[in-house]
C-alpha positions as CSV (number, residue, x, y, z in Angstrom):
1,X,-41.6,-12.2,-59.3
2,X,-41.0,-14.3,-55.8
3,X,-38.1,-16.4,-58.1
4,X,-36.8,-13.3,-59.5
5,X,-36.4,-12.1,-55.9
6,X,-35.4,-14.9,-54.4
7,X,-32.6,-15.6,-57.6
8,X,-31.1,-11.7,-56.1
9,X,-31.6,-13.0,-53.0
10,X,-29.1,-15.8,-53.3
11,X,-26.9,-14.8,-56.0
12,X,-26.1,-11.7,-53.5
13,X,-25.3,-13.9,-50.5
14,X,-22.0,-15.5,-53.2
15,X,-20.8,-18.5,-52.9
16,X,-20.6,-20.7,-50.3
17,X,-17.0,-20.8,-48.3
18,X,-16.5,-24.5,-47.5
19,X,-13.9,-23.3,-45.0
20,X,-16.4,-22.1,-42.4
21,X,-18.2,-25.4,-41.7
22,X,-14.7,-27.3,-40.6
23,X,-12.7,-23.9,-39.0
24,X,-17.1,-24.7,-37.0
25,X,-16.0,-28.1,-36.3
26,X,-12.2,-26.9,-35.2
27,X,-13.2,-24.3,-32.3
28,X,-15.7,-26.5,-31.4
29,X,-13.6,-30.7,-30.5
30,X,-10.8,-27.5,-29.1
31,X,-13.5,-25.7,-26.8
32,X,-15.0,-29.2,-25.6
33,X,-11.3,-30.3,-25.5
34,X,-10.4,-27.6,-22.7
35,X,-13.7,-27.9,-21.5
36,X,-13.1,-31.0,-20.6
37,X,-9.6,-30.2,-18.9
38,X,-10.5,-27.6,-17.2
39,X,-13.1,-30.7,-14.9
40,X,-9.8,-33.0,-15.2
41,X,-8.0,-29.4,-13.0
42,X,-11.1,-29.3,-10.9
43,X,-12.2,-33.3,-10.4
44,X,-7.4,-33.3,-9.2
45,X,-8.2,-30.2,-7.1
46,X,-11.7,-31.7,-5.6
47,X,-9.7,-35.5,-4.6
48,X,-6.8,-33.3,-3.2
49,X,-8.1,-31.7,-0.5
50,X,-11.1,-34.6,0.3
51,X,-8.6,-36.9,0.7
52,X,-7.2,-35.9,4.6
53,X,-11.1,-35.9,5.4
54,X,-11.9,-38.9,4.1
55,X,-8.8,-41.0,5.8
56,X,-10.0,-38.6,8.6
57,X,-13.6,-40.6,9.1
58,X,-12.0,-43.9,8.0
59,X,-9.6,-43.7,10.4
60,X,-12.2,-42.5,13.5
61,X,-14.6,-45.8,12.5
62,X,-11.5,-48.5,13.0
63,X,-10.7,-50.1,16.2
64,X,-7.5,-50.6,17.5
65,X,-5.8,-53.6,15.4
66,X,-6.9,-51.6,12.5
67,X,-5.6,-48.4,13.4
68,X,-1.9,-51.1,13.9
69,X,-2.0,-52.6,10.9
70,X,0.2,-52.7,8.3
71,X,-1.3,-52.8,5.4
72,X,-4.3,-50.1,5.9
73,X,-7.7,-50.1,4.5
74,X,-9.5,-47.5,3.0
75,X,-12.8,-48.7,4.4
76,X,-12.7,-49.8,7.8
77,X,-13.7,-53.8,8.4
78,X,-14.9,-53.7,11.4
79,X,-16.9,-50.2,12.0
80,X,-16.7,-48.9,16.1
81,X,-18.4,-46.2,17.9
82,X,-15.6,-47.1,20.7
83,X,-12.4,-44.3,19.3
84,X,-16.2,-42.0,20.0
85,X,-16.9,-42.6,23.2
86,X,-12.4,-43.0,24.6
87,X,-12.5,-39.5,22.9
88,X,-15.4,-38.5,24.9
89,X,-14.9,-40.1,28.3
90,X,-11.2,-38.6,28.6
91,X,-11.4,-35.2,27.1
92,X,-14.3,-33.0,27.4
93,X,-14.5,-32.4,24.2
94,X,-18.7,-30.7,24.5
95,X,-17.1,-28.6,26.8
96,X,-15.0,-27.1,24.5
97,X,-17.1,-26.7,21.6
98,X,-19.0,-24.7,23.9
99,X,-16.3,-22.2,24.5
100,X,-15.7,-22.8,20.7
101,X,-18.9,-21.4,20.1
102,X,-19.2,-19.0,22.1
103,X,-16.0,-16.9,20.9
104,X,-16.9,-18.0,17.6
105,X,-19.8,-16.7,17.3
106,X,-19.3,-13.5,19.2
107,X,-16.4,-13.0,17.2
108,X,-18.5,-13.4,13.6
109,X,-21.2,-11.1,15.1
110,X,-18.5,-8.4,16.4
111,X,-16.9,-8.0,13.6
112,X,-20.1,-7.9,11.3
113,X,-21.6,-5.0,13.5
114,X,-18.0,-3.2,13.1
115,X,-16.2,-4.0,9.6
116,X,-20.2,-2.9,8.6
117,X,-20.2,1.4,8.5
118,X,-16.8,1.3,8.3
119,X,-16.2,-0.6,5.2
120,X,-19.6,1.6,4.1
121,X,-17.6,4.7,5.1
122,X,-14.1,3.4,3.6
123,X,-16.1,3.5,-0.3
124,X,-18.0,5.7,-0.3
125,X,-15.6,8.6,1.0
126,X,-12.3,8.3,-0.6
127,X,-9.8,10.6,1.0
128,X,-6.9,10.3,3.1
129,X,-9.3,8.1,6.1
130,X,-10.2,5.4,3.5
131,X,-6.5,4.7,2.4
132,X,-5.3,5.0,5.9
133,X,-7.9,2.1,6.5
134,X,-6.5,0.2,3.8
135,X,-3.4,0.9,4.8
136,X,-4.1,-1.1,7.8
137,X,-6.2,-4.1,5.9
138,X,-2.2,-5.2,4.1
139,X,0.1,-4.4,7.0
140,X,-1.9,-5.9,8.9
141,X,-2.5,-9.3,7.6
142,X,1.5,-9.3,7.1
143,X,2.2,-9.8,10.6
144,X,3.2,-13.5,11.9
145,X,1.2,-14.6,15.9
146,X,4.1,-14.5,17.1
147,X,5.0,-11.4,16.3
148,X,2.0,-10.1,18.9
149,X,1.2,-12.6,21.4
150,X,3.8,-10.6,23.7
151,X,2.3,-7.1,23.0
152,X,-1.1,-8.5,22.7
153,X,0.0,-10.4,26.5
154,X,0.5,-7.3,27.9
155,X,-2.7,-5.9,27.2
156,X,-5.4,-8.0,28.2
157,X,-3.4,-8.2,31.1
158,X,-3.1,-5.3,31.7
159,X,-7.6,-5.2,31.1
160,X,-7.3,-8.5,33.3
161,X,-8.8,-10.0,29.9
162,X,-6.4,-13.6,30.3
163,X,-8.1,-16.8,30.4
164,X,-11.3,-15.5,29.8
165,X,-13.3,-15.7,26.7
166,X,-14.4,-12.4,26.0
167,X,-10.6,-11.3,26.0
168,X,-10.2,-14.4,23.2
169,X,-13.5,-12.4,21.7
170,X,-11.2,-9.7,22.0
171,X,-8.6,-10.9,20.0
172,X,-10.5,-12.8,17.3
173,X,-12.7,-9.9,16.5
174,X,-9.3,-7.5,16.1
175,X,-7.8,-10.0,14.7
176,X,-10.5,-10.7,11.2
177,X,-11.6,-6.9,11.3
178,X,-9.1,-5.9,8.6
179,X,-10.5,-9.0,6.3
180,X,-13.8,-7.9,6.1
181,X,-13.8,-4.5,6.3
182,X,-11.3,-5.3,2.8
183,X,-14.4,-7.2,2.3
184,X,-17.7,-5.7,3.3
185,X,-15.6,-2.9,1.1
186,X,-15.6,-4.4,-2.3
187,X,-20.1,-5.5,-1.2
188,X,-20.5,-1.9,-0.4
189,X,-18.5,-0.7,-4.0
190,X,-21.3,-3.2,-5.7
191,X,-23.9,-1.1,-4.8
192,X,-25.6,0.9,-7.1
193,X,-25.4,5.3,-5.8
194,X,-28.7,6.3,-7.3
195,X,-29.7,4.1,-4.3
196,X,-28.6,6.4,-1.8
197,X,-29.4,9.7,-3.2
198,X,-33.2,8.4,-3.9
199,X,-33.0,7.7,0.0
200,X,-31.8,10.4,0.3
201,X,-34.3,12.7,-1.8
202,X,-36.9,10.3,0.5
203,X,-35.1,12.6,3.6
204,X,-32.9,9.2,5.0
205,X,-30.7,10.3,7.1
206,X,-27.1,7.8,6.6
207,X,-27.8,6.3,9.3
208,X,-31.1,5.3,8.1
209,X,-30.4,4.3,3.6
210,X,-26.7,2.3,5.5
211,X,-29.8,0.7,7.2
212,X,-32.6,0.5,5.1
213,X,-31.2,0.5,1.8
214,X,-27.5,-0.7,1.6
215,X,-27.2,-3.1,4.7
216,X,-29.9,-5.4,2.2
217,X,-28.0,-5.3,-0.3
218,X,-25.5,-7.0,1.5
219,X,-26.7,-10.2,2.5
220,X,-25.1,-12.3,0.8
221,X,-22.1,-10.5,2.1
222,X,-22.5,-10.0,5.9
223,X,-23.0,-13.8,5.3
224,X,-20.0,-15.0,3.2
225,X,-18.3,-12.2,5.6
226,X,-19.4,-13.6,9.0
227,X,-19.3,-16.9,7.3
228,X,-15.1,-16.3,7.7
229,X,-15.0,-15.1,10.9
230,X,-16.6,-17.7,12.8
231,X,-14.4,-20.8,11.3
232,X,-10.2,-18.5,11.7
233,X,-12.3,-18.0,15.2
234,X,-13.3,-21.7,15.1
235,X,-10.2,-23.5,14.3
236,X,-7.8,-20.9,15.7
237,X,-5.3,-22.5,18.3
238,X,-2.3,-20.4,19.0
239,X,-3.9,-17.3,20.9
240,X,-6.5,-19.3,22.8
241,X,-3.4,-22.4,23.6
242,X,-1.6,-18.7,25.0
243,X,-4.2,-16.9,26.9
244,X,-6.6,-19.7,28.3
245,X,-5.0,-21.5,31.6
246,X,-7.8,-23.6,33.2
247,X,-9.3,-26.7,30.9
248,X,-12.9,-25.1,31.3
249,X,-11.7,-22.2,29.7
250,X,-9.4,-23.9,26.9
251,X,-11.4,-24.4,23.3
252,X,-11.7,-27.4,20.8
253,X,-8.8,-27.2,19.1
254,X,-6.7,-26.9,22.6
255,X,-8.4,-29.8,23.4
256,X,-7.3,-32.1,20.5
257,X,-4.1,-31.6,21.6
258,X,-4.9,-33.6,25.1
259,X,-4.3,-36.7,22.3
260,X,-0.8,-36.6,22.1
261,X,1.6,-38.2,25.0
262,X,4.0,-36.9,26.8
263,X,6.6,-37.9,24.8
264,X,4.3,-37.0,21.0
265,X,2.2,-40.8,20.6
266,X,-1.0,-39.8,19.3
267,X,-3.8,-42.0,20.4
268,X,-5.0,-41.9,16.8
269,X,-8.1,-43.8,17.6
270,X,-10.1,-41.1,19.4
271,X,-7.9,-38.0,17.8
272,X,-10.0,-39.1,14.4
273,X,-13.0,-39.2,15.5
274,X,-12.1,-36.2,18.1
275,X,-11.6,-34.0,15.0
276,X,-14.1,-35.7,12.8
277,X,-16.5,-34.3,15.1
278,X,-14.4,-30.2,15.5
279,X,-15.2,-30.5,12.0
280,X,-18.5,-31.1,11.4
281,X,-20.4,-27.0,12.6
282,X,-18.1,-25.6,10.0
283,X,-19.0,-27.8,7.4
284,X,-22.6,-28.2,8.7
285,X,-22.6,-24.3,8.8
286,X,-21.9,-23.5,5.2
287,X,-24.4,-25.7,3.9
288,X,-27.1,-24.0,5.8
289,X,-25.7,-20.9,3.9
290,X,-24.1,-21.1,0.8
291,X,-27.1,-20.6,-0.7
292,X,-28.1,-17.5,1.2
293,X,-24.8,-16.3,0.0
294,X,-25.6,-15.2,-3.9
295,X,-29.3,-15.1,-3.2
296,X,-31.2,-11.7,-2.0
297,X,-28.4,-9.7,-4.2
298,X,-32.1,-6.9,-5.0
299,X,-34.2,-7.6,-1.4
300,X,-33.5,-4.2,0.1
301,X,-33.6,-2.1,-4.2
302,X,-37.2,-2.3,-4.1
303,X,-39.2,1.0,-1.7
304,X,-42.3,-0.6,0.6
């Protein structure tokens, strides 16, 4: 009986097609080649991005004799820390770093605090307000710095905020707020509305729902937005150059320009050392926070 059933089953399957195995092997080879090409392109892109930073590190540790050599090398033959000592002796790097840190942290925190409720309203309430906010985001990103610097300078002058870190933080917040709003609005749209409806059934208002339910789910978006605002403010140069006059208030990117001579000749060793130190906070911050960007998406979905 079993043999008859097995025979019928084998007969019902029909003859096995020989070409199917070849097509599968060909597809595997094609997919493997495509994946290898993707990894090769990614590797080339990483090398392209890492080349300036690697050369910056190499230059920062080279003595003056090797910097003037006609045959430069990647690895310094006689590594030295003299460029770092000279950089700190010539310019107030610590004070400039403190000013940049105050401006960057202030801009990041204020931007996230303001953009979170605005993004919630923009994502949940469709209407003229959301349309106008979206248009503001698009239009504001199209303005060049030179176009807005004169009216911005006049406004800050009337508010007595010229040559102050408070005025610079205000400028950074206004400049980074549109992109922060657009970024957080996308995260808010990804939050299921059923969670807000359940919170409303429990008696929670809009503010309580935003703080207790939506905000924990926006943790990766909040971190990414704050990181964007921080890096933008930390690396910004033009506004700081125009608005800050005294050396005690200048930020790190502005102080780096002081390593250029009167005729535009750069002191490469100290400049590379100072620039290397200026890039470290952004790299360390991103390396420390990047795990939190992708984690904790369901942190606010559990009701206590």
